[in-house]
C-alpha positions as a printed Julia matrix, in Angstrom:
353×3 Matrix{Float64}:
 155.08  158.98  122.77
 152.48  161.01  124.65
 148.96  161.41  123.32
 149.58  165.0   122.3
 152.75  164.13  120.35
 151.16  161.63  117.98
 151.26  162.94  114.4
 149.61  162.06  111.14
 152.95  160.53  110.09
 152.87  158.11  113.04
 149.41  156.9   112.02
 150.45  156.58  108.38
 153.56  154.56  109.28
 151.71  152.06  111.47
 148.81  151.73  109.0
 151.17  151.29  106.04
 149.57  154.09  104.05
 150.51  157.59  102.98
 149.94  160.73  105.04
 147.46  161.83  102.36
 145.43  158.66  102.9
 145.27  159.3   106.63
 144.13  162.85  105.96
 141.42  161.65  103.58
 140.21  159.08  106.1
 139.21  161.98  108.35
 138.3   164.67  105.83
 137.15  162.95  102.63
 136.34  159.32  103.5
 134.1   159.02  100.45
 137.3   158.92   98.32
 138.54  155.74  100.08
 137.24  152.25  100.58
 135.4   151.56  103.8
 138.07  149.03  104.83
 140.86  151.62  104.52
 138.89  154.26  106.44
 138.12  151.81  109.25
 141.77  150.65  109.41
 143.16  154.18  109.6
 140.65  155.35  112.2
 141.19  152.22  114.32
 144.95  152.77  114.4
 144.47  156.47  115.08
 142.31  155.57  118.09
 144.92  153.05  119.32
 147.68  155.66  119.13
 145.53  158.44  120.55
 145.82  160.63  117.44
 143.47  163.61  117.33
 143.2   165.54  114.01
 144.24  169.15  114.34
 141.27  170.85  112.68
 142.72  174.34  113.09
 145.93  173.42  111.28
 143.97  171.62  108.6
 141.73  174.63  108.09
 144.79  176.86  107.63
 146.31  174.53  105.03
 143.17  173.47  103.16
 140.7   176.26  103.87
 138.27  173.68  105.29
 137.07  173.21  108.83
 135.34  169.84  108.53
 132.18  171.42  109.95
 128.76  172.29  108.59
 125.95  174.39  110.04
 122.31  173.32  110.04
 119.74  176.04  110.75
 116.1   175.32  111.62
 113.27  177.72  112.52
 112.12  175.83  115.63
 114.06  172.97  117.16
 111.05  172.08  119.34
 108.86  171.38  116.29
 108.74  167.55  115.94
 109.32  167.88  112.19
 112.94  168.88  112.74
 114.51  166.34  115.17
 114.35  163.44  112.64
 115.73  165.78  109.97
 118.54  166.93  112.31
 119.43  163.39  113.35
 119.6   162.17  109.75
 121.67  165.18  108.67
 124.13  164.69  111.53
 124.44  160.97  110.85
 125.16  161.55  107.17
 127.67  164.31  107.92
 129.44  162.14  110.5
 129.71  159.26  108.03
 131.43  161.64  105.61
 133.82  163.02  108.23
 132.04  166.26  109.12
 130.66  167.68  112.36
 127.47  169.77  112.46
 126.72  173.03  114.26
 123.01  173.52  114.97
 121.22  176.87  115.04
 117.6   177.68  115.96
 116.19  180.92  114.51
 112.94  180.8   116.56
 110.88  181.59  113.42
 112.65  184.99  113.25
 114.23  186.16  109.96
 116.59  188.62  111.68
 117.93  185.91  113.98
 118.39  183.59  111.02
 120.33  186.34  109.28
 122.62  186.81  112.29
 123.26  183.08  112.67
 124.29  182.77  109.04
 126.7   185.69  109.39
 128.23  184.55  112.7
 128.68  180.9   111.75
 130.04  181.51  108.24
 133.7   181.98  109.33
 133.61  178.65  111.2
 132.0   176.24  108.72
 132.42  174.92  105.21
 128.77  175.32  104.29
 125.15  175.6   105.38
 121.99  173.54  105.28
 119.08  175.88  105.97
 115.75  174.18  106.64
 112.54  176.13  105.97
 114.3   179.52  105.92
 112.27  182.58  106.89
 114.61  185.13  105.28
 113.62  186.93  102.1
 115.08  185.76   98.82
 117.59  188.62   98.54
 119.27  187.8   101.87
 119.29  184.07  101.15
 121.03  184.71   97.85
 123.55  186.95   99.6
 124.49  184.28  102.15
 124.52  181.53   99.51
 127.04  183.66   97.61
 129.35  183.7   100.64
 129.31  179.98  101.52
 128.02  176.82   99.84
 124.38  176.57  100.91
 121.61  174.02  100.45
 118.0   174.88  101.29
 115.3   172.51  102.51
 111.69  173.49  101.78
 112.45  176.68   99.9
 112.55  176.89   96.11
 114.94  179.6    94.89
 116.4   179.26   91.41
 120.19  178.8    91.27
 120.39  177.97   94.99
 120.73  174.19   95.6
 117.63  172.88   97.35
 115.78  169.81   98.57
 112.01  170.14   98.29
 109.15  168.07   99.64
 106.39  167.21   97.17
 103.72  169.35   98.77
 101.41  169.42   95.78
 101.34  165.65   95.47
 100.66  165.18   99.18
  97.84  167.72   99.31
  96.34  166.22   96.17
  96.24  162.8    97.86
  94.63  164.29  100.98
  91.95  166.08   98.95
  91.29  162.92   96.92
  90.87  160.98  100.16
  88.46  163.52  101.69
  86.51  163.86   98.43
  86.08  160.08   98.28
  84.68  160.22  101.84
  82.04  162.7   100.67
  83.47  165.97  102.05
  82.7   169.03   99.92
  83.49  171.92  102.29
  87.09  171.73  103.54
  89.39  174.16  105.35
  93.14  174.54  105.12
  94.44  175.64  108.53
  97.71  177.38  107.8
 101.01  178.0   109.55
 103.45  180.95  109.62
 102.76  183.56  106.96
 106.52  183.87  106.24
 106.84  180.12  105.65
 107.33  179.17  102.0
 106.09  175.68  102.85
 102.87  177.12  104.26
 102.33  179.22  101.13
 102.89  176.17   98.91
 100.53  174.01  100.95
  97.77  176.59  100.89
  98.14  177.12   97.14
  98.12  173.36   96.57
  94.97  173.0    98.68
  93.21  175.73   96.72
  94.24  174.23   93.38
  93.14  170.71   94.38
  89.82  172.0    95.73
  89.16  173.8    92.47
  89.82  170.65   90.44
  87.42  168.64   92.6
  84.79  171.36   92.78
  85.26  171.53   96.56
  84.62  174.68   98.56
  87.94  175.41  100.3
  88.54  178.01  103.01
  91.88  179.25  104.36
  92.04  179.67  108.14
  95.31  180.99  109.61
  96.98  179.46  112.67
 100.0   181.83  112.4
 102.53  179.59  114.2
 103.07  175.83  113.84
 102.17  175.07  117.45
  99.64  173.04  119.42
  98.32  176.25  121.0
  97.87  177.89  117.59
  95.8   174.9   116.47
  93.58  175.19  119.52
  93.16  178.93  118.95
  91.99  178.29  115.37
  89.11  176.04  116.45
  86.53  178.82  116.85
  87.18  180.01  113.29
  87.03  176.42  112.06
  83.66  175.84  113.71
  82.3   179.15  112.42
  83.32  178.19  108.87
  80.93  175.2   108.94
  83.35  172.8   107.23
  83.2   169.03  107.5
  86.98  168.45  107.17
  90.27  170.28  107.57
  93.84  169.86  106.37
  96.33  171.35  108.84
  99.72  172.92  108.09
 101.4   170.18  110.1
 100.73  167.47  112.67
 101.23  169.84  115.62
  98.53  172.24  114.39
  96.31  169.22  113.62
  96.81  167.91  117.16
  95.79  171.32  118.53
  92.66  171.26  116.36
  91.69  167.81  117.61
  92.19  168.87  121.23
  90.26  172.12  120.79
  87.36  170.41  119.05
  87.24  167.65  121.67
  87.15  170.26  124.44
  83.97  171.63  122.83
  82.29  168.23  122.82
  82.98  167.38  119.18
  84.18  163.89  118.23
  86.79  163.22  115.54
  86.02  162.07  112.88
  82.3   161.83  113.62
  81.8   165.58  113.6
  84.83  166.74  111.64
  87.67  164.97  109.81
  91.26  166.17  110.32
  94.37  165.6   108.16
  97.87  166.53  109.31
 101.15  166.97  107.46
 104.66  165.52  108.14
 103.79  162.25  109.97
 106.11  162.93  112.89
 103.71  162.18  115.77
 100.5   161.19  113.99
 100.42  157.59  115.19
 100.61  158.7   118.85
  97.63  161.06  118.83
  94.08  160.11  119.75
  92.53  159.31  117.46
  95.57  158.34  115.36
  95.98  161.08  112.77
  95.55  160.72  109.04
  98.5   162.67  107.65
 100.88  163.28  104.76
 104.26  161.66  105.3
 106.92  164.24  104.29
 109.95  161.93  104.81
 111.76  164.67  106.72
 114.71  162.43  107.64
 115.34  161.71  103.95
 115.36  165.46  103.28
 118.02  166.06  105.96
 120.34  163.33  104.71
 119.9   164.35  101.06
 120.66  168.0   101.82
 123.95  167.11  103.55
 124.97  164.86  100.66
 124.17  167.62   98.17
 126.12  170.21  100.2
 129.22  168.02  100.49
 129.16  167.27   96.77
 129.19  171.03   96.15
 132.02  171.56   98.66
 134.1   168.75   97.13
 133.53  170.14   93.64
 134.9   173.46   94.83
 132.18  175.62   93.38
 128.51  176.48   93.24
 126.02  174.58   91.16
 122.28  174.58   90.81
 120.6   171.4    91.96
 117.06  170.52   92.95
 115.86  167.25   94.49
 112.2   166.56   95.28
 111.32  164.14   98.08
 108.04  162.28   97.4
 105.18  162.29   99.9
 102.46  159.77  100.69
  99.13  159.83  102.48
  98.91  157.67  105.61
  95.24  156.94  106.4
  94.41  156.54  110.06
  91.37  157.17  112.27
  91.0   160.98  112.21
  89.13  160.97  108.9
  85.73  159.43  108.26
  82.79  159.6   105.85
  80.48  162.56  105.5
  76.77  161.75  105.23
  73.66  163.85  104.77
  72.81  163.13  108.41
  76.18  164.39  109.64
  75.98  167.16  112.23
  77.34  170.58  111.48
  80.31  171.64  113.65
  79.2   172.56  117.17
  76.18  170.19  117.29
  76.28  166.49  118.26
  76.0   164.04  115.41
  73.41  161.28  115.29
  74.05  157.95  116.97
  73.98  156.39  113.53
  76.86  158.52  112.34
  78.76  157.8   115.55
  78.47  154.07  114.89
  79.58  154.55  111.28
  82.62  156.47  112.51
  83.51  153.65  114.9
  83.15  151.14  112.08
  85.36  153.27  109.85
  88.1   153.45  112.5
  87.96  149.73  112.86
  88.73  149.3   109.16
  91.68  151.74  109.19
């Protein structure tokens, strides 16, 4: 037999199983034992059998493919999420199409429409579309959202409020009483939630909190926000994400300020925080867990053959590193060098982190 002539029946006969079992080994492996799946796939490889996805789609209405949409593939938050989502999908017999909307709602809308005829469902991370369009697309294909809370649309959320609360508690304990939240894209639901959580936590602690926009979650946007941060006269800042935080650190350093001697910085996501200088205190969002969980949720919905409301919250945690330090009455205001005493205290603090 030639490679192209091998059929599902040939694999079933050699493996000593039914044709249905062979089909499930490629399309619904979660219904079989791992040993059976491995046996069937090993024999299929030996014989050179390649599943005909087009024929299967015609007979079952399924393609064995999912689509994952992200707003910016270059943002370090998304690669771990993408990798985990792909790995989970592959383990369950699905391939993943990837789309990048470039932070543009219209492009996101077009991607959803164009990919819908080719996939069994969508995972949409941090969608920028308005609620009405998201509901429309979710009504056409099974859809799971990440970082967007819309009732009756399955979603995986990151515990923003808990993470911001921990960051504010940390900064308050260090003596900071005037803190800025440096935000991200205005259309980002995650940014809105983080800003609201920062305001609520500041109010509970009696902290003066200011909102400073960075507009895009980029290193350059963080640098551009530095002048407004300095003018605000704060002693600490919580950034929308680690990339914005890294831009803040670079912009402040370029102006002769030392972190955390002159200003403490907290990031969000923990995707590159350990590689910055100084290492960044940040909120770990467990983005990989969110990607894997969203794929599992989507495939459960697809297997059930219908829509269902589901909401899973991924916990966060504060990771303390060297970009935050104590505020003292002798601390310099932003834009002026701090005392040598404060510099030594900052060094001591980093040494204990």
